[in-house]
C-alpha positions as CSV (number, residue, x, y, z in Angstrom):
1,M,9.2,113.9,-43.6
2,E,8.6,117.6,-42.8
3,S,5.0,118.4,-41.9
4,D,2.9,120.1,-44.6
5,S,1.4,122.5,-41.9
6,I,2.0,126.3,-41.7
7,L,5.2,125.8,-39.7
8,Q,8.2,127.4,-41.3
9,S,11.5,125.4,-41.2
10,N,13.6,128.5,-40.6
11,G,14.6,127.7,-37.1
12,D,12.4,130.4,-35.5
13,P,10.6,129.5,-32.2
14,V,7.3,127.8,-32.9
15,G,4.3,130.0,-32.0
16,V,2.1,128.3,-29.4
17,V,-1.5,129.0,-28.4
18,L,-2.6,127.5,-25.0
19,V,-6.2,126.4,-24.9
20,G,-7.7,126.1,-21.4
21,A,-6.1,128.2,-18.7
22,G,-7.0,126.0,-15.7
23,G,-4.8,124.4,-13.1
24,I,-2.6,122.1,-15.3
25,A,-2.0,125.0,-17.7
26,D,0.5,126.5,-15.3
27,R,2.9,123.5,-15.7
28,H,2.7,123.8,-19.5
29,L,3.2,127.5,-19.5
30,A,6.3,127.2,-17.3
31,A,7.8,124.5,-19.6
32,L,6.9,126.6,-22.7
33,A,8.7,129.6,-21.3
34,A,11.8,127.6,-20.5
35,H,12.0,126.0,-24.0
36,P,13.9,128.0,-26.6
37,G,12.1,126.3,-29.5
38,F,8.7,127.7,-28.6
39,A,7.1,131.1,-28.0
40,L,3.7,131.9,-26.5
41,T,1.3,133.4,-29.1
42,G,-1.8,133.6,-27.0
43,I,-4.4,132.2,-24.7
44,V,-7.9,130.7,-25.4
45,D,-10.3,130.1,-22.6
46,T,-14.1,130.2,-22.5
47,A,-13.9,132.4,-19.3
48,A,-12.9,135.8,-20.6
49,E,-11.7,137.0,-17.2
50,R,-9.4,134.0,-16.8
51,A,-8.1,134.3,-20.3
52,R,-7.3,138.0,-19.8
53,E,-5.7,137.4,-16.5
54,V,-3.4,134.6,-17.6
55,A,-2.5,136.4,-20.8
56,G,-1.6,139.5,-18.7
57,A,0.6,137.3,-16.5
58,Q,2.4,136.1,-19.6
59,G,3.5,139.5,-20.6
60,G,0.4,140.7,-22.3
61,A,-0.1,137.9,-24.7
62,A,-3.2,137.9,-27.0
63,W,-6.3,136.2,-25.7
64,T,-9.7,135.2,-26.8
65,T,-12.7,133.0,-25.9
66,D,-13.0,131.8,-29.5
67,L,-10.8,129.0,-30.9
68,T,-11.7,130.0,-34.5
69,E,-10.3,133.4,-33.9
70,A,-7.1,132.0,-32.4
71,L,-6.6,129.8,-35.4
72,A,-6.4,132.9,-37.6
73,W,-3.7,134.6,-35.5
74,P,-0.3,135.1,-37.0
75,R,2.2,132.7,-35.5
76,A,-0.6,130.4,-34.2
77,E,1.4,127.4,-35.4
78,A,0.9,124.9,-32.6
79,F,-1.7,124.4,-29.8
80,V,-1.5,123.0,-26.3
81,V,-4.9,121.8,-25.1
82,C,-5.5,121.7,-21.3
83,T,-9.3,121.6,-21.2
84,P,-11.8,119.1,-19.7
85,N,-11.6,115.7,-21.2
86,H,-15.0,115.7,-23.0
87,T,-13.9,118.8,-25.0
88,H,-10.6,117.2,-26.3
89,A,-12.0,115.8,-29.6
90,P,-14.1,118.9,-30.6
91,I,-11.1,121.2,-30.0
92,A,-8.6,118.9,-31.6
93,L,-10.5,118.4,-34.9
94,P,-10.5,122.0,-36.1
95,I,-6.8,122.3,-35.1
96,A,-6.0,119.3,-37.2
97,A,-8.1,120.6,-40.1
98,A,-6.1,123.8,-40.1
99,G,-2.8,121.8,-40.3
100,R,-1.5,123.0,-36.9
101,H,0.4,121.0,-34.4
102,L,-1.1,119.8,-31.2
103,M,0.0,118.7,-27.7
104,I,-3.1,117.5,-25.9
105,E,-3.5,116.6,-22.3
106,K,-4.4,113.0,-21.6
107,P,-6.7,111.3,-22.4
108,L,-6.8,111.9,-26.1
109,A,-10.6,111.6,-25.9
110,T,-13.3,110.0,-23.8
111,T,-14.2,107.4,-26.4
112,V,-12.2,105.2,-28.7
113,A,-14.3,106.4,-31.7
114,D,-13.5,110.1,-30.9
115,A,-9.8,109.3,-30.3
116,R,-9.6,107.6,-33.7
117,R,-11.3,110.5,-35.4
118,V,-8.6,112.9,-34.0
119,V,-5.8,110.6,-35.1
120,A,-7.2,110.4,-38.6
121,A,-7.7,114.1,-38.8
122,F,-4.0,114.7,-37.9
123,E,-2.9,112.2,-40.5
124,A,-4.9,114.0,-43.1
125,G,-3.9,117.5,-41.9
126,G,-0.2,116.9,-41.5
127,G,0.3,118.4,-38.1
128,A,2.4,116.8,-35.4
129,L,0.3,115.2,-32.6
130,L,1.7,114.4,-29.2
131,V,-0.6,113.1,-26.4
132,A,0.7,114.4,-23.0
133,H,1.2,111.2,-21.1
134,T,3.8,113.1,-19.1
135,H,5.0,110.3,-16.9
136,R,6.8,108.8,-19.9
137,F,9.1,111.8,-19.7
138,Y,9.9,111.8,-16.0
139,E,13.3,110.3,-15.2
140,Y,11.9,107.4,-13.2
141,G,9.7,106.4,-16.2
142,R,12.6,106.6,-18.6
143,T,15.0,104.8,-16.3
144,V,12.6,101.8,-15.9
145,K,12.0,101.7,-19.7
146,A,15.7,101.8,-20.5
147,A,16.5,99.0,-18.1
148,I,13.8,96.8,-19.6
149,D,14.8,97.6,-23.2
150,E,18.4,96.9,-22.4
151,G,17.6,93.5,-21.1
152,A,18.8,94.2,-17.5
153,I,16.1,92.1,-16.0
154,G,15.2,89.9,-18.9
155,R,11.6,89.8,-20.2
156,P,9.2,91.6,-17.8
157,V,6.6,89.2,-16.4
158,L,5.1,91.2,-13.6
159,V,4.8,95.0,-13.1
160,R,3.3,96.7,-10.1
161,L,2.8,100.5,-10.2
162,A,1.2,102.5,-7.4
163,F,0.3,106.1,-7.3
164,L,-1.2,106.9,-3.9
165,G,-2.4,110.4,-2.9
166,G,-4.9,112.4,-0.9
167,W,-7.7,114.6,-2.1
168,V,-6.5,116.8,-5.0
169,W,-9.7,118.0,-6.6
170,P,-10.8,121.6,-5.9
171,D,-14.4,121.0,-4.8
172,W,-17.5,118.9,-5.4
173,R,-18.3,120.9,-8.6
174,S,-15.1,119.9,-10.4
175,W,-15.6,118.5,-13.8
176,I,-13.2,115.7,-12.9
177,L,-15.9,114.3,-10.6
178,D,-18.4,114.1,-13.4
179,P,-17.9,110.9,-15.4
180,D,-19.8,112.4,-18.4
181,R,-17.1,115.0,-18.6
182,S,-14.0,113.2,-17.4
183,G,-14.8,109.7,-18.7
184,G,-14.4,108.4,-15.1
185,H,-11.4,108.2,-12.8
186,A,-9.8,105.3,-14.7
187,L,-9.7,107.3,-17.8
188,H,-8.7,110.6,-16.2
189,N,-6.0,109.6,-13.7
190,G,-5.8,105.8,-14.0
191,V,-4.8,106.2,-17.6
192,H,-1.4,107.5,-16.4
193,L,-0.6,104.1,-15.0
194,L,-2.2,102.1,-17.8
195,D,-0.2,103.9,-20.4
196,L,3.0,103.7,-18.5
197,V,3.0,100.0,-17.7
198,T,2.0,99.2,-21.3
199,W,4.9,101.3,-22.6
200,W,7.3,99.6,-20.2
201,I,6.2,96.1,-21.0
202,G,6.1,96.8,-24.8
203,R,3.5,94.1,-25.6
204,T,-0.1,94.2,-26.7
205,P,-2.6,94.3,-23.8
206,D,-5.3,91.6,-23.9
207,R,-7.5,92.2,-21.0
208,V,-8.3,94.6,-18.1
209,Y,-9.9,93.7,-14.8
210,A,-10.6,96.6,-12.5
211,R,-12.3,97.5,-9.2
212,G,-13.2,100.9,-7.9
213,H,-14.0,102.3,-4.5
214,R,-15.3,105.6,-3.1
215,R,-13.0,106.1,-0.2
216,T,-13.5,109.8,0.4
217,A,-17.3,109.8,0.3
218,A,-20.1,107.5,-0.9
219,E,-21.6,110.4,-2.8
220,L,-18.8,110.6,-5.3
221,D,-19.8,110.0,-8.9
222,V,-16.3,108.6,-9.6
223,H,-14.2,106.0,-7.8
224,D,-11.3,107.7,-6.1
225,Y,-9.5,104.4,-5.5
226,L,-8.7,102.1,-8.3
227,E,-7.2,98.6,-8.7
228,M,-6.5,97.7,-12.3
229,V,-5.0,94.5,-13.6
230,V,-3.8,94.3,-17.2
231,T,-2.7,91.1,-18.9
232,Y,-0.6,91.0,-22.1
233,D,-0.3,88.7,-25.1
234,D,3.0,87.2,-23.9
235,G,1.6,86.3,-20.4
236,A,2.9,89.4,-18.6
237,T,0.7,91.1,-16.0
238,A,0.6,94.6,-14.7
239,I,-1.1,95.6,-11.4
240,C,-1.9,99.2,-11.1
241,E,-3.1,101.0,-8.0
242,M,-4.3,104.6,-8.2
243,S,-5.7,106.5,-5.2
244,R,-6.9,110.0,-4.6
245,G,-8.6,108.9,-1.3
246,H,-5.6,108.2,0.9
247,R,-4.9,110.0,4.1
248,P,-3.3,112.3,5.0
249,A,-4.7,114.4,2.3
250,G,-1.2,115.7,1.4
251,L,0.1,112.1,0.8
252,N,2.0,111.7,-2.5
253,H,3.5,108.3,-2.9
254,R,4.7,106.2,-5.9
255,D,6.1,102.7,-5.9
256,V,7.4,100.6,-8.9
257,V,8.3,96.9,-8.9
258,V,9.2,95.1,-12.2
259,Q,9.9,91.4,-12.0
260,G,11.7,90.0,-15.1
261,T,12.8,86.6,-16.1
262,A,16.4,87.5,-15.1
263,G,16.1,90.1,-12.4
264,L,14.1,92.4,-10.2
265,L,13.8,96.2,-10.5
266,T,12.3,98.4,-7.8
267,F,11.9,102.2,-7.8
268,P,10.5,103.7,-4.5
269,W,9.3,107.2,-4.4
270,D,12.0,108.5,-2.0
271,G,14.8,106.5,-3.6
272,A,17.8,108.3,-5.2
273,G,17.7,105.6,-7.9
274,S,16.2,102.3,-8.7
275,V,17.4,99.0,-7.2
276,L,18.4,96.3,-9.7
277,I,18.8,92.7,-8.4
278,D,20.1,90.1,-10.8
279,E,22.4,87.0,-10.7
280,H,25.3,89.3,-10.0
281,G,23.8,90.8,-6.9
282,A,22.2,94.1,-6.0
283,G,23.0,97.5,-7.5
284,T,21.4,100.9,-8.2
285,L,20.5,102.7,-11.4
286,P,20.6,106.5,-11.2
287,G,17.3,108.3,-11.2
288,P,17.9,112.1,-11.0
289,Q,14.9,114.4,-11.0
290,N,13.9,116.2,-14.1
291,D,11.2,118.4,-15.5
292,G,8.9,116.0,-17.3
293,F,6.9,118.8,-18.8
294,L,10.0,120.5,-20.3
295,D,11.2,117.2,-21.7
296,Q,7.8,116.6,-23.1
297,F,8.0,119.9,-25.0
298,D,11.4,118.9,-26.3
299,A,9.9,115.7,-27.7
300,W,7.0,117.7,-29.3
301,H,9.6,120.0,-30.9
302,I,11.3,117.0,-32.4
303,A,8.0,115.8,-33.8
304,I,7.2,119.2,-35.2
305,R,10.5,119.3,-37.0
306,G,9.8,116.1,-38.7
307,G,10.9,113.4,-36.2
308,P,8.7,110.7,-34.7
309,S,6.2,111.4,-32.0
310,A,7.2,110.1,-28.5
311,V,3.5,109.5,-27.7
312,S,1.8,109.0,-31.0
313,G,-1.9,109.1,-31.9
314,P,-2.1,105.3,-31.9
315,D,-0.5,105.3,-28.4
316,G,-3.2,107.7,-27.3
317,V,-6.0,105.6,-28.8
318,L,-4.7,102.5,-27.0
319,A,-4.5,104.4,-23.7
320,V,-8.1,105.5,-24.1
321,A,-9.2,101.9,-24.8
322,L,-7.4,100.8,-21.6
323,G,-9.2,103.5,-19.6
324,V,-12.6,102.7,-21.2
325,A,-12.0,98.9,-20.5
326,A,-11.2,99.7,-16.9
327,E,-14.4,101.7,-16.5
328,R,-16.4,98.9,-18.1
329,S,-14.9,96.3,-15.8
330,I,-15.7,98.4,-12.7
331,A,-19.3,98.7,-13.9
332,T,-19.8,95.0,-14.7
333,G,-17.5,93.4,-12.2
334,Q,-16.0,91.3,-15.0
335,P,-12.7,91.3,-17.0
336,V,-13.0,93.2,-20.3
337,E,-11.2,92.2,-23.5
338,L,-9.3,95.0,-25.2
339,A,-10.3,93.5,-28.6
340,D,-14.0,94.2,-27.7
341,V,-13.3,97.8,-26.8
342,L,-11.1,98.4,-29.8
343,G,-13.4,96.5,-32.1
344,D,-16.5,98.3,-31.0
345,P,-17.1,101.1,-33.6
346,G,-19.1,103.0,-31.0
347,E,-20.5,106.4,-31.7
348,P,-18.6,109.7,-31.7
349,S,-19.7,112.0,-28.9
350,E,-22.1,114.8,-29.7
351,L,-19.4,117.3,-28.8
352,A,-17.0,115.7,-31.3
353,E,-19.7,115.9,-34.0
354,S,-20.2,119.6,-33.2
355,G,-16.5,120.3,-33.8
356,G,-16.5,123.4,-31.6
357,L,-15.1,124.7,-28.3
358,T,-17.6,124.6,-25.5
C-alpha cells in the first residue's frame, strides 16, 4: 500500500534532508547525488558552520541547526539521519510523527525500548523506515545470502565472519568511544556482523556470548576488539570477530566462512568471488564490487514507493537487541538470552523522551 505521508506519487525525485553532516554523511551524500529518484533538499546539523559548509559544497542547499525548521521545508519528504547513536530515537520520533520517510544509520537506537518506540511511531505515521545496515547491500553480502537461500550448501550450521581493522576513530574525544553515546562497540560496529550473520542464517537467535578486549589502550571506555558467538533456534552457530585494534593501523580485512549441511562457502576479502565446495567439487560464485550505499538508496526508494523495506523496523529492533546482549555478556562474562533482552521492557532514554535534536 502507498504511504500516507506527504510524498506525491507523481514520479518526481523524492526530496531528502540529511541530518548530521559528519564523516559517514559523505557516503550518503554521494549515493544520494547518484540516484535519480532522490534530490537533496537541505542539511541539518547542530554545528552551524559545518551545516553551512556542507550545504555550500552541495550547490548551496538550504541548511539549519533546527530539525523542526527542516520539517517545515517544502520538499522535505524524507530524511537521512547520520548522527551519534544516542540521538537516533529523539530525531526519528518527530520525523515519524510528521509522516516523513527515514533512512537511519545503524543502530536504530541504543536501547530496545527506544527502537520499539521508533518502529511504532513509523507504523502510526505511515512513513517508510529503512535501517542502514549497509553490508546487506554489498555484493559479498548478497552473494552469500543468495547461495544460502538457493540451497547451494544446504542448511547453514556454522558461520564465521571477521572484520579486522586498525584504528579508525578520529581522536580520544570521539563520541564513538563513549558508551553512553554509542551504546558500546558491540552495538556501534559489532552490530554490522550480528545483523548480517542473522540475515544470512535466516533463523531466530537464541543466545549471545561475547568477550571484549582493549587492544589499543587500556584507557579506552569501549572494547576495540570483540568476539561474539550467536546461537540460533535450529542449532546453527555464528562466530563474529570485530576489531578496530589490529596493526598496521591501515589494515582492512574481511573473511567469510559458511559451513552448511551440504557444502562449504568461503569469501575472502581479496577474492574475486566466493569459493563453493560441495559434492560436485569446488567452484566459484561471482562477487563483483558494487556501491552498497547506492543500492541501499535504491531499496529505500522501493519502500517509499510502497514496496517492502529491505531492512525493516523489526530487523532494526532485533539488531539492537543482539548488540545490547553482546554488551551485557561482555560486562557479566556470561551468555545472555535474547528472550531476556527482548522481554525486558526497559526504560526509554531521557533523550527519546525529550523528542528533540541535541
